C-alpha positions as a Markdown table, in Angstrom:
| # | Residue | x | y | z |
|---|---|---|---|---|
| 1 | Unk | 49.0 | 19.3 | -93.7 |
| 2 | Unk | 47.6 | 22.0 | -91.4 |
| 3 | Unk | 50.2 | 24.7 | -91.2 |
| 4 | Unk | 50.8 | 23.9 | -87.1 |
| 5 | Unk | 51.8 | 19.8 | -87.9 |
| 6 | Unk | 54.0 | 21.4 | -91.0 |
| 7 | Unk | 55.7 | 23.6 | -88.6 |
| 8 | Unk | 55.8 | 21.1 | -86.0 |
| 9 | Unk | 57.1 | 18.7 | -88.1 |
| 10 | Unk | 60.1 | 21.7 | -89.2 |
| 11 | Unk | 61.0 | 21.5 | -85.4 |
| 12 | Unk | 61.1 | 18.2 | -84.5 |
| 13 | Unk | 63.6 | 17.7 | -87.6 |
| 14 | Unk | 66.3 | 20.0 | -86.3 |
| 15 | Unk | 65.8 | 18.3 | -82.6 |
| 16 | Unk | 69.3 | 19.7 | -81.5 |
| 17 | Unk | 69.2 | 23.0 | -82.2 |
| 18 | Unk | 65.4 | 23.1 | -81.3 |
| 19 | Unk | 66.2 | 21.8 | -77.9 |
| 20 | Unk | 68.9 | 24.3 | -77.7 |
| 21 | Unk | 67.4 | 27.6 | -78.4 |
| 22 | Unk | 64.4 | 25.9 | -76.3 |
| 23 | Unk | 66.4 | 25.6 | -73.1 |
| 24 | Unk | 68.2 | 29.2 | -73.6 |
| 25 | Unk | 65.1 | 30.4 | -73.6 |
| 26 | Unk | 63.6 | 28.6 | -70.7 |
| 27 | Unk | 66.5 | 29.5 | -68.6 |
| 28 | Unk | 66.5 | 32.7 | -69.3 |
| 29 | Unk | 62.2 | 33.3 | -68.4 |
| 30 | Unk | 62.7 | 31.3 | -65.3 |
| 31 | Unk | 65.8 | 33.2 | -64.0 |
| 32 | Unk | 63.9 | 36.3 | -64.8 |
| 33 | Unk | 61.0 | 35.4 | -63.2 |
| 34 | Unk | 62.7 | 33.8 | -60.2 |
| 35 | Unk | 64.1 | 37.3 | -59.8 |
| 36 | Unk | 60.6 | 39.3 | -59.6 |
| 37 | Unk | 59.3 | 36.4 | -57.6 |
| 38 | Unk | 62.4 | 37.6 | -54.6 |
| 39 | Unk | 62.2 | 40.9 | -55.6 |
| 40 | Unk | 58.5 | 41.3 | -54.7 |
| 41 | Unk | 58.7 | 38.4 | -51.6 |
| 42 | Unk | 61.7 | 41.1 | -50.2 |
| 43 | Unk | 59.2 | 44.2 | -50.8 |
| 44 | Unk | 56.2 | 42.4 | -49.0 |
| 45 | Unk | 58.4 | 40.5 | -46.3 |
| 46 | Unk | 59.9 | 44.2 | -45.5 |
| 47 | Unk | 56.7 | 45.8 | -44.9 |
| 48 | Unk | 55.0 | 43.3 | -42.9 |
| 49 | Unk | 58.1 | 42.6 | -40.9 |
| 50 | Unk | 57.9 | 44.5 | -38.3 |
| 51 | Unk | 53.8 | 45.4 | -37.7 |
| 52 | Unk | 52.4 | 48.7 | -36.1 |
| 53 | Unk | 56.0 | 49.5 | -34.1 |
| 54 | Unk | 57.2 | 52.4 | -36.1 |
| 55 | Unk | 60.2 | 53.1 | -33.6 |
| 56 | Unk | 62.4 | 50.6 | -31.9 |
| 57 | Unk | 64.7 | 51.6 | -28.8 |
| 58 | Unk | 68.2 | 49.8 | -28.3 |
| 59 | Unk | 71.5 | 50.2 | -27.8 |
| 60 | Unk | 73.8 | 52.9 | -29.6 |
| 61 | Unk | 75.2 | 51.4 | -33.1 |
| 62 | Unk | 73.3 | 50.4 | -36.0 |
| 63 | Unk | 70.1 | 51.1 | -37.0 |
| 64 | Unk | 69.9 | 48.7 | -39.4 |
| 65 | Unk | 71.4 | 45.5 | -37.4 |
| 66 | Unk | 69.2 | 47.1 | -34.5 |
| 67 | Unk | 65.9 | 46.7 | -36.6 |
| 68 | Unk | 67.2 | 43.6 | -38.6 |
| 69 | Unk | 67.9 | 41.8 | -35.1 |
| 70 | Unk | 64.7 | 43.1 | -33.2 |
| 71 | Unk | 61.9 | 42.2 | -36.4 |
| 72 | Unk | 63.6 | 40.0 | -38.4 |
| 73 | Unk | 65.6 | 38.0 | -36.0 |
| 74 | Unk | 69.1 | 38.5 | -38.2 |
| 75 | Unk | 72.5 | 39.3 | -36.8 |
| 76 | Unk | 73.5 | 40.0 | -33.3 |
| 77 | Unk | 72.0 | 43.1 | -31.2 |
| 78 | Unk | 73.7 | 46.1 | -30.9 |
| 79 | Unk | 74.0 | 45.8 | -26.9 |
| 80 | Unk | 72.0 | 46.2 | -23.9 |
| 81 | Unk | 69.9 | 49.2 | -22.0 |
| 82 | Unk | 68.7 | 49.5 | -19.0 |
| 83 | Unk | 65.4 | 48.3 | -18.3 |
| 84 | Unk | 64.7 | 51.6 | -16.7 |
| 85 | Unk | 64.2 | 52.8 | -20.1 |
| 86 | Unk | 61.4 | 50.7 | -20.7 |
| 87 | Unk | 59.5 | 52.7 | -17.7 |
| 88 | Unk | 60.7 | 56.3 | -19.5 |
| 89 | Unk | 59.2 | 54.8 | -22.6 |
| 90 | Unk | 55.6 | 53.4 | -21.5 |
| 91 | Unk | 55.6 | 56.9 | -19.4 |
| 92 | Unk | 55.7 | 59.0 | -22.6 |
| 93 | Unk | 51.7 | 59.8 | -23.6 |
| 94 | Unk | 52.9 | 59.6 | -27.1 |
| 95 | Unk | 53.1 | 55.7 | -26.4 |
| 96 | Unk | 50.8 | 53.5 | -27.3 |
| 97 | Unk | 52.6 | 50.3 | -26.9 |
| 98 | Unk | 55.8 | 49.3 | -25.6 |
| 99 | Unk | 57.0 | 45.9 | -25.3 |
| 100 | Unk | 60.6 | 44.8 | -23.7 |
| 101 | Unk | 63.0 | 42.1 | -25.5 |
| 102 | Unk | 65.8 | 40.5 | -24.9 |
| 103 | Unk | 68.0 | 38.4 | -27.1 |
| 104 | Unk | 71.1 | 36.5 | -27.0 |
| 105 | Unk | 70.6 | 32.7 | -26.7 |
| 106 | Unk | 69.5 | 30.2 | -29.7 |
| 107 | Unk | 68.4 | 26.5 | -29.5 |
| 108 | Unk | 69.4 | 24.5 | -32.1 |
| 109 | Unk | 70.4 | 27.7 | -34.2 |
| 110 | Unk | 67.0 | 29.3 | -33.7 |
| 111 | Unk | 67.0 | 32.6 | -31.9 |
| 112 | Unk | 65.1 | 32.7 | -28.4 |
| 113 | Unk | 63.5 | 35.9 | -27.5 |
| 114 | Unk | 62.4 | 37.2 | -24.7 |
| 115 | Unk | 59.2 | 38.9 | -24.9 |
| 116 | Unk | 56.0 | 40.3 | -23.7 |
| 117 | Unk | 52.9 | 38.0 | -24.3 |
| 118 | Unk | 50.9 | 41.0 | -25.1 |
| 119 | Unk | 53.0 | 42.0 | -28.2 |
| 120 | Unk | 51.4 | 38.9 | -30.5 |
| 121 | Unk | 47.8 | 40.4 | -29.4 |
| 122 | Unk | 48.8 | 44.2 | -30.2 |
| 123 | Unk | 50.7 | 42.8 | -33.7 |
| 124 | Unk | 48.6 | 40.1 | -35.0 |
| 125 | Unk | 45.5 | 40.5 | -33.6 |
| 126 | Unk | 43.4 | 37.6 | -32.0 |
| 127 | Unk | 44.7 | 34.8 | -33.6 |
| 128 | Unk | 44.5 | 31.3 | -32.3 |
| 129 | Unk | 47.2 | 29.0 | -31.4 |
| 130 | Unk | 48.1 | 26.3 | -34.0 |
| 131 | Unk | 48.7 | 24.6 | -30.6 |
| 132 | Unk | 48.4 | 25.1 | -26.9 |
| 133 | Unk | 48.5 | 28.6 | -25.1 |
| 134 | Unk | 50.6 | 31.6 | -24.9 |
| 135 | Unk | 53.5 | 31.6 | -22.4 |
| 136 | Unk | 53.0 | 33.4 | -18.7 |
| 137 | Unk | 55.5 | 31.9 | -16.7 |
| 138 | Unk | 59.0 | 31.9 | -16.6 |
| 139 | Unk | 60.9 | 28.9 | -18.5 |
| 140 | Unk | 57.6 | 28.5 | -20.9 |
| 141 | Unk | 58.2 | 29.0 | -24.3 |
| 142 | Unk | 56.2 | 29.7 | -27.3 |
| 143 | Unk | 57.4 | 28.3 | -30.9 |
| 144 | Unk | 57.1 | 29.6 | -34.5 |
| 145 | Unk | 55.5 | 27.3 | -37.4 |
| 146 | Unk | 58.5 | 27.0 | -38.8 |
| 147 | Unk | 60.6 | 26.2 | -36.1 |
| 148 | Unk | 58.3 | 23.3 | -34.7 |
| 149 | Unk | 58.0 | 22.1 | -38.3 |
| 150 | Unk | 62.1 | 21.8 | -38.8 |
| 151 | Unk | 62.4 | 20.5 | -35.6 |
| 152 | Unk | 59.3 | 18.1 | -34.6 |
| 153 | Unk | 58.1 | 20.2 | -31.4 |
| 154 | Unk | 55.0 | 19.7 | -30.2 |
| 155 | Unk | 53.2 | 21.3 | -26.8 |
| 156 | Unk | 54.7 | 19.8 | -23.8 |
| 157 | Unk | 58.3 | 18.8 | -25.1 |
| 158 | Unk | 61.9 | 20.6 | -23.2 |
| 159 | Unk | 65.0 | 21.7 | -24.4 |
| 160 | Unk | 67.8 | 23.6 | -23.3 |
| 161 | Unk | 68.9 | 26.3 | -24.7 |
| 162 | Unk | 72.6 | 27.7 | -25.6 |
| 163 | Unk | 74.2 | 31.1 | -25.9 |
| 164 | Unk | 74.9 | 33.2 | -28.9 |
| 165 | Unk | 72.4 | 33.9 | -31.6 |
| 166 | Unk | 73.9 | 30.5 | -33.8 |
| 167 | Unk | 74.7 | 27.3 | -32.7 |
| 168 | Unk | 78.2 | 26.7 | -31.7 |
| 169 | Unk | 80.1 | 23.8 | -32.2 |
| 170 | Unk | 82.5 | 24.0 | -29.1 |
| 171 | Unk | 81.0 | 24.7 | -25.6 |
| 172 | Unk | 81.8 | 27.9 | -24.1 |
| 173 | Unk | 81.6 | 29.6 | -20.4 |
| 174 | Unk | 78.0 | 30.0 | -20.6 |
| 175 | Unk | 77.0 | 26.1 | -21.3 |
| 176 | Unk | 76.9 | 25.5 | -17.3 |
| 177 | Unk | 74.1 | 27.8 | -16.7 |
| 178 | Unk | 72.2 | 27.5 | -20.2 |
| 179 | Unk | 72.5 | 23.8 | -19.6 |
| 180 | Unk | 71.0 | 24.5 | -15.9 |
| 181 | Unk | 67.5 | 26.0 | -17.6 |
| 182 | Unk | 65.0 | 23.7 | -19.3 |
| 183 | Unk | 62.1 | 25.3 | -21.1 |
| 184 | Unk | 59.4 | 23.8 | -21.8 |
| 185 | Unk | 57.0 | 24.5 | -24.8 |
| 186 | Unk | 52.9 | 25.4 | -24.0 |
| 187 | Unk | 52.1 | 26.8 | -27.0 |
| 188 | Unk | 52.9 | 26.9 | -30.9 |
| 189 | Unk | 52.4 | 29.8 | -32.9 |
| 190 | Unk | 50.2 | 29.6 | -36.3 |
| 191 | Unk | 51.4 | 30.3 | -39.5 |
| 192 | Unk | 52.6 | 34.0 | -39.6 |
| 193 | Unk | 54.5 | 34.4 | -42.8 |
| 194 | Unk | 56.9 | 36.7 | -40.6 |
| 195 | Unk | 60.0 | 36.2 | -39.4 |
| 196 | Unk | 58.6 | 34.8 | -36.2 |
| 197 | Unk | 58.1 | 32.1 | -37.3 |
| 198 | Unk | 61.2 | 31.0 | -37.3 |
| 199 | Unk | 62.1 | 32.1 | -33.5 |
| 200 | Unk | 61.3 | 30.3 | -30.4 |
| 201 | Unk | 59.6 | 33.0 | -28.3 |
| 202 | Unk | 59.7 | 33.0 | -24.2 |
| 203 | Unk | 59.5 | 35.5 | -20.7 |
| 204 | Unk | 61.3 | 38.8 | -20.7 |
| 205 | Unk | 63.2 | 37.6 | -18.1 |
| 206 | Unk | 64.6 | 34.2 | -19.1 |
| 207 | Unk | 68.0 | 36.1 | -19.5 |
| 208 | Unk | 67.7 | 37.1 | -16.0 |
| 209 | Unk | 67.1 | 33.6 | -15.1 |
| 210 | Unk | 69.2 | 31.6 | -17.2 |
| 211 | Unk | 72.2 | 34.1 | -15.8 |
| 212 | Unk | 70.9 | 34.6 | -12.4 |
| 213 | Unk | 71.1 | 38.2 | -12.7 |
| 214 | Unk | 70.3 | 40.6 | -9.4 |
| 215 | Unk | 67.1 | 43.7 | -9.9 |
| 216 | Unk | 70.1 | 46.3 | -10.4 |
| 217 | Unk | 71.6 | 44.4 | -13.0 |
| 218 | Unk | 68.9 | 43.4 | -15.0 |
| 219 | Unk | 69.0 | 45.0 | -18.6 |
| 220 | Unk | 67.2 | 44.3 | -22.4 |
| 221 | Unk | 68.1 | 44.0 | -25.6 |
| 222 | Unk | 65.3 | 46.8 | -27.2 |
| 223 | Unk | 61.4 | 48.4 | -26.8 |
| 224 | Unk | 59.6 | 48.1 | -29.8 |
| 225 | Unk | 57.6 | 50.9 | -29.5 |
| 226 | Unk | 53.8 | 51.3 | -31.4 |
| 227 | Unk | 53.4 | 54.9 | -31.3 |
| 228 | Unk | 50.5 | 56.7 | -30.6 |
| 229 | Unk | 50.8 | 59.3 | -33.3 |
| 230 | Unk | 53.7 | 60.7 | -35.7 |
| 231 | Unk | 54.0 | 63.5 | -33.3 |
| 232 | Unk | 54.5 | 61.0 | -30.5 |
| 233 | Unk | 57.4 | 59.1 | -31.9 |
| 234 | Unk | 59.3 | 62.0 | -33.3 |
| 235 | Unk | 59.2 | 63.4 | -29.4 |
| 236 | Unk | 59.9 | 59.9 | -28.0 |
| 237 | Unk | 62.9 | 59.8 | -30.8 |
| 238 | Unk | 64.0 | 63.3 | -30.0 |
| 239 | Unk | 64.2 | 62.5 | -26.0 |
| 240 | Unk | 65.9 | 59.2 | -26.4 |
| 241 | Unk | 68.3 | 58.9 | -29.0 |
| 242 | Unk | 71.5 | 59.5 | -28.4 |
| 243 | Unk | 71.0 | 59.7 | -23.9 |
| 244 | Unk | 73.3 | 57.3 | -22.3 |
| 245 | Unk | 74.0 | 55.0 | -24.8 |
| 246 | Unk | 70.6 | 54.6 | -26.0 |
| 247 | Unk | 69.8 | 55.0 | -29.7 |
| 248 | Unk | 65.8 | 55.2 | -31.0 |
| 249 | Unk | 65.0 | 54.3 | -34.9 |
| 250 | Unk | 62.1 | 54.9 | -36.9 |
| 251 | Unk | 61.9 | 51.0 | -37.9 |
| 252 | Unk | 60.4 | 52.1 | -41.8 |
| 253 | Unk | 63.9 | 54.2 | -42.6 |
| 254 | Unk | 66.0 | 51.6 | -41.2 |
| 255 | Unk | 63.9 | 48.7 | -43.9 |
| 256 | Unk | 64.2 | 50.6 | -46.3 |
| 257 | Unk | 67.9 | 51.5 | -46.4 |
| 258 | Unk | 67.7 | 47.7 | -46.3 |
| 259 | Unk | 65.8 | 47.2 | -49.3 |
| 260 | Unk | 68.1 | 50.4 | -51.2 |
| 261 | Unk | 70.8 | 48.1 | -50.6 |
| 262 | Unk | 68.5 | 44.9 | -52.3 |
| 263 | Unk | 67.7 | 47.2 | -55.1 |
| 264 | Unk | 71.3 | 48.0 | -55.6 |
| 265 | Unk | 72.0 | 44.5 | -56.0 |
| 266 | Unk | 69.1 | 44.1 | -57.8 |
| 267 | Unk | 70.8 | 46.4 | -60.8 |
| 268 | Unk | 73.2 | 43.7 | -61.4 |
| 269 | Unk | 71.1 | 41.2 | -61.6 |
| 270 | Unk | 69.3 | 43.2 | -64.4 |
| 271 | Unk | 72.7 | 43.5 | -66.1 |
| 272 | Unk | 73.1 | 39.6 | -66.1 |
| 273 | Unk | 69.0 | 39.1 | -67.2 |
| 274 | Unk | 70.0 | 41.2 | -70.1 |
| 275 | Unk | 72.8 | 39.6 | -71.0 |
| 276 | Unk | 70.9 | 36.8 | -71.0 |
| 277 | Unk | 68.1 | 37.9 | -73.1 |
| 278 | Unk | 70.2 | 38.9 | -75.8 |
| 279 | Unk | 71.6 | 34.9 | -75.6 |
| 280 | Unk | 68.2 | 33.9 | -75.9 |
| 281 | Unk | 67.2 | 35.9 | -78.8 |
| 282 | Unk | 70.4 | 35.3 | -80.7 |
| 283 | Unk | 69.8 | 31.2 | -80.1 |
| 284 | Unk | 66.7 | 31.9 | -82.2 |
| 285 | Unk | 67.7 | 33.7 | -84.8 |
| 286 | Unk | 70.7 | 31.0 | -85.6 |
| 287 | Unk | 67.8 | 28.6 | -85.1 |
| 288 | Unk | 66.0 | 29.8 | -87.6 |
| 289 | Unk | 69.2 | 31.4 | -90.4 |
| 290 | Unk | 69.7 | 27.4 | -90.0 |
| 291 | Unk | 66.7 | 26.7 | -90.9 |
| 292 | Unk | 66.0 | 28.7 | -93.7 |
| 293 | Unk | 69.7 | 27.3 | -94.7 |
| 294 | Unk | 68.0 | 24.0 | -95.2 |
| 295 | Unk | 64.8 | 24.4 | -96.1 |
| 296 | Unk | 65.2 | 27.0 | -99.0 |
| 297 | Unk | 64.6 | 24.5 | -101.5 |
| 298 | Unk | 61.7 | 23.2 | -99.5 |
| 299 | Unk | 60.1 | 26.9 | -99.4 |
| 300 | Unk | 61.0 | 27.0 | -103.0 |
| 301 | Unk | 59.3 | 24.0 | -103.6 |
| 302 | Unk | 55.9 | 25.5 | -102.1 |
| 303 | Unk | 55.8 | 28.5 | -103.8 |
| 304 | Unk | 56.1 | 26.6 | -107.3 |
| 305 | Unk | 53.3 | 24.1 | -106.2 |
| 306 | Unk | 50.9 | 27.5 | -105.8 |
| 307 | Unk | 52.1 | 28.6 | -102.1 |
| 308 | Unk | 51.3 | 32.2 | -101.4 |
| 309 | Unk | 54.8 | 34.5 | -99.9 |
| 310 | Unk | 52.3 | 34.9 | -97.1 |
| 311 | Unk | 52.4 | 31.3 | -96.3 |
| 312 | Unk | 56.1 | 30.6 | -96.2 |
| 313 | Unk | 56.5 | 33.3 | -94.1 |
| 314 | Unk | 54.7 | 32.5 | -91.7 |
| 315 | Unk | 55.8 | 29.2 | -91.4 |
| 316 | Unk | 59.3 | 30.1 | -90.8 |
| 317 | Unk | 57.7 | 32.9 | -88.4 |
| 318 | Unk | 55.8 | 30.5 | -86.5 |
| 319 | Unk | 58.6 | 27.9 | -85.9 |
| 320 | Unk | 60.2 | 31.0 | -84.1 |
| 321 | Unk | 57.4 | 31.5 | -82.1 |
| 322 | Unk | 56.8 | 27.7 | -81.4 |
| 323 | Unk | 59.7 | 27.3 | -80.1 |
| 324 | Unk | 59.8 | 30.5 | -78.1 |
| 325 | Unk | 56.5 | 29.4 | -76.3 |
| 326 | Unk | 57.7 | 26.0 | -75.6 |
| 327 | Unk | 60.8 | 27.9 | -73.9 |
| 328 | Unk | 58.2 | 30.4 | -72.0 |
| 329 | Unk | 56.2 | 27.4 | -70.9 |
| 330 | Unk | 59.2 | 25.5 | -69.5 |
| 331 | Unk | 60.5 | 28.2 | -68.2 |
| 332 | Unk | 57.5 | 29.7 | -66.1 |
| 333 | Unk | 57.3 | 26.1 | -64.7 |
| 334 | Unk | 60.6 | 25.8 | -63.8 |
| 335 | Unk | 61.0 | 29.8 | -62.2 |
| 336 | Unk | 58.4 | 28.7 | -60.1 |
| 337 | Unk | 59.9 | 25.4 | -59.0 |
| 338 | Unk | 63.1 | 27.0 | -58.2 |
| 339 | Unk | 61.6 | 29.0 | -56.1 |
| 340 | Unk | 59.4 | 26.3 | -54.5 |
| 341 | Unk | 62.6 | 24.6 | -54.1 |
| 342 | Unk | 64.7 | 27.9 | -52.5 |
| 343 | Unk | 61.5 | 29.0 | -50.4 |
| 344 | Unk | 63.1 | 27.5 | -47.1 |
| 345 | Unk | 66.4 | 28.1 | -47.5 |
| 346 | Unk | 65.5 | 32.1 | -48.2 |
| 347 | Unk | 63.1 | 32.2 | -45.3 |
| 348 | Unk | 65.2 | 30.0 | -43.4 |
| 349 | Unk | 68.7 | 32.6 | -43.3 |
| 350 | Unk | 66.8 | 35.9 | -43.8 |
| 351 | Unk | 62.9 | 35.5 | -42.4 |
| 352 | Unk | 61.5 | 36.2 | -46.2 |
| 353 | Unk | 58.9 | 33.9 | -47.4 |
| 354 | Unk | 59.5 | 33.0 | -50.9 |
| 355 | Unk | 55.8 | 32.6 | -52.3 |
| 356 | Unk | 56.3 | 30.3 | -55.3 |
| 357 | Unk | 53.0 | 30.4 | -56.3 |
| 358 | Unk | 52.4 | 34.2 | -56.4 |
| 359 | Unk | 51.0 | 35.9 | -59.8 |
| 360 | Unk | 52.3 | 39.3 | -60.8 |
| 361 | Unk | 51.8 | 41.9 | -63.0 |
| 362 | Unk | 55.1 | 40.7 | -64.1 |
| 363 | Unk | 54.3 | 37.1 | -65.5 |
| 364 | Unk | 52.3 | 39.1 | -68.3 |
| 365 | Unk | 55.2 | 41.3 | -69.0 |
| 366 | Unk | 57.7 | 38.5 | -69.0 |
| 367 | Unk | 55.0 | 36.4 | -71.6 |
| 368 | Unk | 54.9 | 39.4 | -73.3 |
| 369 | Unk | 58.0 | 40.2 | -73.4 |
| 370 | Unk | 59.4 | 36.9 | -74.5 |
| 371 | Unk | 56.9 | 36.2 | -77.6 |
| 372 | Unk | 57.9 | 39.6 | -79.3 |
| 373 | Unk | 61.6 | 38.5 | -78.4 |
| 374 | Unk | 60.7 | 35.3 | -80.3 |
| 375 | Unk | 58.6 | 37.5 | -83.1 |
| 376 | Unk | 61.2 | 40.4 | -84.0 |
| 377 | Unk | 63.6 | 37.0 | -83.8 |
| 378 | Unk | 62.1 | 35.6 | -86.1 |
| 379 | Unk | 61.0 | 38.5 | -88.8 |
| 380 | Unk | 64.7 | 39.0 | -90.1 |
| 381 | Unk | 65.4 | 35.1 | -91.6 |
| 382 | Unk | 61.2 | 34.8 | -92.3 |
| 383 | Unk | 61.7 | 37.9 | -94.8 |
| 384 | Unk | 64.6 | 37.0 | -96.5 |
| 385 | Unk | 63.1 | 33.8 | -97.9 |
| 386 | Unk | 60.1 | 36.0 | -98.3 |
| 387 | Unk | 62.0 | 38.2 | -100.7 |
| 388 | Unk | 63.2 | 35.4 | -103.3 |
| 389 | Unk | 61.3 | 34.3 | -106.2 |
| 390 | Unk | 59.8 | 30.6 | -106.3 |
| 391 | Unk | 62.7 | 29.7 | -109.2 |
| 392 | Unk | 65.5 | 31.4 | -106.8 |
| 393 | Unk | 64.4 | 29.8 | -104.0 |
| 394 | Unk | 64.3 | 26.2 | -105.9 |
| 395 | Unk | 67.8 | 26.6 | -107.3 |
| 396 | Unk | 69.3 | 27.7 | -104.5 |
């Protein structure tokens, strides 16, 4: 009988304990992999979330809230600012591009965002739409790919928005205004792999049209600024920040604050991960100790038949590695499967797209680390049997 078949027979002989140990390893590996994929996605999503717009202007309040609402379509805006601020930003010599944004409405829970159509060319380049054309006139809408897929929307469909950033069960005072304003879908965006996939875009003046505002009362939610240089961004921030209820925030700094907050939470997850690793290692040790207790006489018989100490040692160590490898493979599959199941949920809530098929250096670390833990957990029980003489093993 080959060494592998002999080791496999021993593992199958203790099915329940082997299955329990494999499960412990698989769950640990899957958990570590899922956390790793989520962290990579948060970092990549944060970097791609705001494109070339290094500065954002909005109402005074939390910089993080302003950035999350403007670029990731999360949470409420900090307020509105006068339309005249946009002209001031565009007139600044240090500004390359500046686009007004209006938010505050939703359709079936997806935000309706008013933006200059040139925004898409500046951010994504000359990419072709999935369907239709860009919006040009008030009431025309361009739908993100995730929204179109989730709601089954097509070019030519019409809808009415609702006040607020989430779908509400109860009617509010703005229902009549929104119910009388109809949007027509003229285009569907390609898959961009950014938070813009989960938004509906239309002209900046949609909010003014819905509420019938006059010119003197027109306001915007934010201004997305692509500076011509770092110095230009600094000068504009110094000019506008803190004046007349307006703030100018560095986008990268606000995003870094969010990522740092996520990293703080990751440390707690890291502690839980370490506990899982310890429990998995203990499971392997207990499984092999039980194997030693059951097969001491068998090992002694093998030694009396002429098998070397090394053969017995490799048999028991190989058993630990076989269990560990099986759990590792199952864990990797479960981790990617979990990421695939959760990707839409996470994207719908946070605008972060988890790539369930993403491969990174962490995969290699997980594989090497798991196998090392399995090997080290196997050495102790194997060495105990290795030291005993054949007669002592048989008599035991």
